[in-house]
N, C-alpha and C positions, 0 to 999 in steps of 0.2 A: 173741584178741589175737595180734599178730605183733610180732617184734622187727625193728628196722631194720638189716639187713646183717651180713655177716661179711667180714673182711678178712684178707689174707695178704700178706706181703712176704718176699722171699728174696734172699740174696746168696751166690754161690759164689766162692771164691778161685781156683778153676780157671776161667780166662777162656774156655776152650773148652767148658765145661759149659753145657748148655742148662737153665736153671733153671725154665723154664715148665712142665715136666712136674710138678715138685714143687708148683708153685703150683696147677696144675690139680687134682691129687689133694687138696691142702689145701682148696681150695674145695669139692670134692666132699664132704669130711668136714664142712664147715660149711653144707651145703645147707639144713639145718633153720633157719638164720638168715635165709634169703631165697630165694624161688623165682621171682621175677619176671624177673630178668636176671642176667647174669654177664659178667665181662670180665677181660682180662689185658693189662697193659702190660709190655714187656720192652725192655731196652737192650743192644745187641750191641757196645758200645764206639764205634760210629760214629753210630748213629741209634736213636731210640725208635720202637717199633711197638706198636700197640694193636688188639685185636679185642674187640668187645662184641656182645651179642645178647640178645634176649628169650627167656626160658624157663629151663629147668634147665641146670646145668653140662654134663651129658652131651649135651644137645641143641645148645647153643650151640657147643660144641667137637667135635661129631660123634664122641662117644665117645673123646675123647683126641687128636683131630687138632689139634695146635698148630703146624702148619707156618706159617712166616712170623713166628713169635714167638721166634726164637732170641735168646739173650742170657744172660749169667751173673748178671744182676740184674733183678728185676721185682716187680710187685705185682699183686694180684688182688682181686676183689670179687664178692660175691653180694648181691642187693638185694631188700628188701621196702620199699615206699614208706610213709613217714609224712609227708614233705613232698614234693610233686611227684607228678604222675600217673605211672601205670605205662606208660611209653613209652620208646622207644629213646633219645630225647634225654636222659633222666634216668638212663640206665644209667651205670655207672662201670667203670673209672677215667675221670676227666675229664682232658683233655690241654690244655695251653696253652703257647704260646711266650712267652718273656720275655727280659730282658736276658742272662741267663746261658745260655740255650738252650731246653730243653724241660722241662716239669714235668707229671707225672701224679699224681693224688690219688685215694685211696679212703678212704671215711669211714664209720664206724659211730657213730651218735648223732644228736642233734637240736639245732640251734642255735636257741634260743628267740627271740633278737633278730635273726634272719636277714632278716626283711622290712625292718626299719629299716635294716640295713646295706646291703641290696640297693638300696634307694631312694637312699641316699647315693652308691653307686657308679654308679647309672644317671644321677644328676644330674651326675656327673663325665664322662659320655659312654661309660661302659663298657657293652658289649653282652653279653647273656646268651643262651646257647643252650638252657638248661634252666630248670626252675622249682624246683630243689632248693637247699637250704642248702649243700650240698657245693660247688657252683660258686661260691657267695659266698666261701667260705674260699679257694678257688683264686685269685679276683680279689684278695682282700685280701693274699695272700702275694706275688703278683707286683707289686702296687702298692708294698708295703712294701720289697720287694727293690730296687726302683728307687731308694729312698732310702738303704738301708743297705749294699747290695752284699754282704750277709752273710745267708745263708738261716737260720742258727740265730737270729740277732738278729731277723730278720723274723718267725720263728715265735713268739718270745717276745713281740714287740710285738703281733702279731695276737691272741695268746691273751688279752691284756688287754682286747680288744674283744669277745670271744666270751662269750656267756652260754648255758650248756647243757652238753651232753655231746659229747665227740668223742674217739674213738680213730682215729688217722690213719696210713696208710702213704703215703709220698711217694717218687716216683721223680724225683729231680732230676738230669737227665742220667743218668750211670751211678752215682750215689750213692743208696743207700737211706736214707731218713730216717723216723723213727718218732716219733709224738707221742701222749701220753695226757693227757687234761685234768687240771688240778690237783686236782680232787676225786675223780677215778678212778671215774666212774659206769660207764663201759663197760669190759669186761675187755680185756686185751691181754697176751700172754705171749711170752717169748723162748725159742727152742730152738736146738739145733745138731746137725749131723751131718757128719762127715768133711769138714771144710773149708767147710761151708755153714752160714750163719746164717739162721734163719727166725723170723719173728714172725707171730702169728695171734691172732684173737679168742678161740680156745679151743685147749687143748692137744691135742685130738683131731686137729687138723691136723698135729701133729708125729708122732703115733702112726702115721698111715697112710703116712708116708714114711720111717719108721725114725729120726726125730730124737729127741733127748732134751730133755725140759723142763729149762730152766736156772733161770729165775725169771720173775716177773711184771715187766712194765714198770711202774715206779713212777708213781703219780699225779704229774703235772707234770714227767715226764721226757721229754727229747728224746734219741733215739739217732741218731747218724750212723754208718752201716755201710758200709764199703768194705773196704780191706785191713786195717783195724782197726775197733774199736768205740769210739766216744767218746760219753760221756754228759754231758748238760747239764740244768740245772734251769730250769723256768719260774718266775719270781718269784711267790711265793705270799703273798697278803695275810694278815697275822697274824689268827689266829682262824678262818681258812677251814677247814671240816671236811673230812674224807674222806666220801665218800658212795657207796659201792659199791651197785649196784642189787640189792636183795634178790630181785627177780623172776628174775634170772639163776639163782639157786640153787633157787628154787621151781619154775621152769617152763622158761625159755628154753634154758639150756645143756644140752648132752648130759650124762647122768649119769656118763659116763666121762671127763669133763673135770676139770681142776684150775683153780680160779679163786682168785686171790689166796691161794694156798697151801692152799686147802680142796678136798678131793675132793667133788665135787657128789653123788656116789652116797651118801656117808656122811651128808651134810647131809639128803638126802631120806629116808634110812632113819631118821634121828633125828626128822624131822618126823612120821613115822608113829608112832614110839615115844611122842613127846610128845602126839600126838593121842589115843592110847589112854589116857595118864595123865589128860588133861583131860576126855575124853569117852568113858568106857568104856561098853560095852553088851553085853548077852547076845545073841548071834546065831549062826547056823550057819556062816557063811563070810564072809571078807573078800575083796572084789573091787575092782580098780582100774577107773577110766575110762582105758583105754589111749590113748597110751603114757606120757604124762608123769607119771601118778600111780602107775605100777607099783611103783617103789621105795618110795614112802611106804606103799603098801598092804602091801608085804612087811614093813616096819618095824612097822606096826600089828598084823599077824598074829603076828609073833614076840613082841611085847610082851604081847599079849592071850591067846595060846595058841589063838586061833580059827583054824581052817585057812584057808590062802590058796587061792583058786580063780579061774578065769576064767569070767566070765559074759557078757562082751561081746567080740566079735571085730571088730577094726578093719580096714576096707578101706584098706590103705596105698597104694592107687593113686588115692585121691582127693586132689587138690591143695588149693588154698586153700579156706577155708570158703565155702560157697555163700551168696549173698545172694539169697534168693528173695522174690518179690513177694507171695505168698499164704501163709497159715498152713499149708495143706495141703502146699504145696511145701517149706516149711521143715521140716515133719515128715518128709517123704520124704527130704530131704537128710540128716537125722540117721540114718535107717534105712540110707541108702547108706553112711554112714561107720561106723556101729556096728550090728552084728547080734547079737541075743541068742542064747545057747545055752539053749533052753527046758529041756532035761533037767537043767541045772545050776542053774536058777532056780526052777522051779515048786515052790511050797509052801515056799520057803526064806525065812528071815529073814537079810538080808544087810547087811554094813557096806560101803557104797559109798564109796570114797576118790577124791577128785578134788583137783587142785592149786589151783583157784580158781573163784570164781563172779564173772562180770563183769555181763552184762545179766541172766542167769538164763534166757534163752530156750532155750539148748541144754540146760541142766540139766533144765528142765521137760519138754522133748520126750523126753529120755532116760529120765526117770522114767516117762513114759507108756509108752514101749517096754517097760520092765521090768515094769510092772504088767500089760501085755497078755501078757507071757510067763509070768505066773502067780506073780510074787514076792509073798510074804505080807507082809513088812515091809522097808522101806528106811530104813536109818540112814545118812544122808549125812554124811561127815566131810571137811572142807576143809583142805588143807595150807597155807593162808595165812589171815591175818586178813581181815575184811571189807574190800573195796575201796570206799572212799568218795569218792575224788577221782581225776581223770584223771592220766595221766603226761604230762610235757612233755619227756621226755629220750630219746625214740626208741622208745617202745612204742605201737603203734597200738591204743589203748584207747578205750573209749567216752567221750563227754562226760559230765559229772557228772549231767545229767538222765536219762541212760540207765543209770546204774549202779544196780543193784537195792538195794545196801546203803547208797546215799547218803541215802535217806529212809525206809528200812524197818528195823525191828528184826529180830533173828534169828528170833523167833517168827513174825513176819509173813512173812518170807522162806520159812520152813518151810511155812507154809500155802500160799503162792503156788506153791511147787515141788511140793507134794503128797507130801512125805516124812514118815515117822513120827517121826524126830528129825533135828536138824541141829546139827552142832558145828563151829565154826571154831577153828583154832589161834590162841592168843593172841599178841600182839606180843612179850610177854616170852619166851615159849617159842620163837618164831621166831628171835629174837636169839640165844638159847642154842644152837639147832640149827645156825645158820650159824657161830657161834663168832667173830663180829666184834662189838665193842661197838656198841650201838645208835646212838651218836653218830657212828659211822663207816659207817653204812648209810643209803642213801636209802630212806626209808619214806613218801615223800610221798603215794603213792596210798592208804596205810593211815591216815594221820594228817591229811593236808592241809597238813603243815608241810614245805616244800620247801627243799632245800639252796642254791638260788640264787633271785635275784629272778625274778619272772614277768613276761611281756610286759605292757606298759601296756594294750594292747587285746587281751584274751583272745579276744573274739569273732572278730576279724579273724584272729588266729593259728590258731584252731581251724578256721576256714573253709578254710584252705589245707592242712590235714592230711588227705591223701587217699591 
């Protein structure tokens, strides 16, 4: 699985300060959220300049070369595609001219009804340069502004048309504007440092530049940031729930981030603790599938009293998950990413902790690697409940027919993977670990009950998610 994008926005009250360096380092801290492309837009008081490129942040900006992006206000973006192909035309920020001047937009999330909205805009004669839903938002905003002549009102009006998830940073001339969707699916936080205001998908972007975490941007909140910060609210339909993405806590966010007031590290440690309560086992050692399950494995170890150890070493220089045409090549890709330490595994009974199982192909290949290394018993513990439905809000997850838990019971999955026992965290325990009431979490991929309406033509929608 991959999450779609990380965003950063920053405004310095010192007009001579070049904010692009803070944005660059913030994007670097959010690199785990997207590795396909990166971009920065900055405004120097006279004009807006943008640079985008394919690849990692350090490659796109040549290890910190931000020449030509001077300005005291700007936005940045790292991308992993869920709608729109991996190509430069789909990289962000998007830039457009409109009545008021120039607008740049960076988006984290997925607009479910984007194809319908795009068709309407194309019928009106609007031209698209990309195949992403983020450009649809840009067109809608400029169209609405031509009617209202007020960007805040335009954002409110456009939000009523969008179905899905969106955290946005907008550079409207030399104003920074920030938007979080009314149900708060994607995270967005506010920080500050010495006359500089920063917003980012995760608080780790603040840590790297020495900024302090102030608070989360509220669901349905619009911030206008210039010499002061003004807050506005998107009208919310009565009964509309909050729906924070549970997978941010389980997998996507860095463990050193704070999301909606919760320290992700503590959530994952509690996941391990509750996994031990629900699925205890007598074993020699607790081991994680690195890196995302390390904290949960520590929690399991402490709760059980079973020693924590490393049995798999991850090659951190492997980028995106390989998509190999043959089974032999797929197994080779797993060995490239994870290499077993035979001396720590041979003859041992292990508790193997992972964050989730999606298709099951990687887990099955990993189990084979461990068996070949001489492991006696493998007790697999999963830090999320079974994933039975796709995500439509910005996570590049398999379609339902590819999800191993969609049509198999736990015992069937255990046999398929070849482990001695298999235990998933329950939904009830997951809710307790996160510390947010279940009604305020998006659990759609676990229950099939989604917080928004779904697209009328799911087949067409899924065909464009690439």
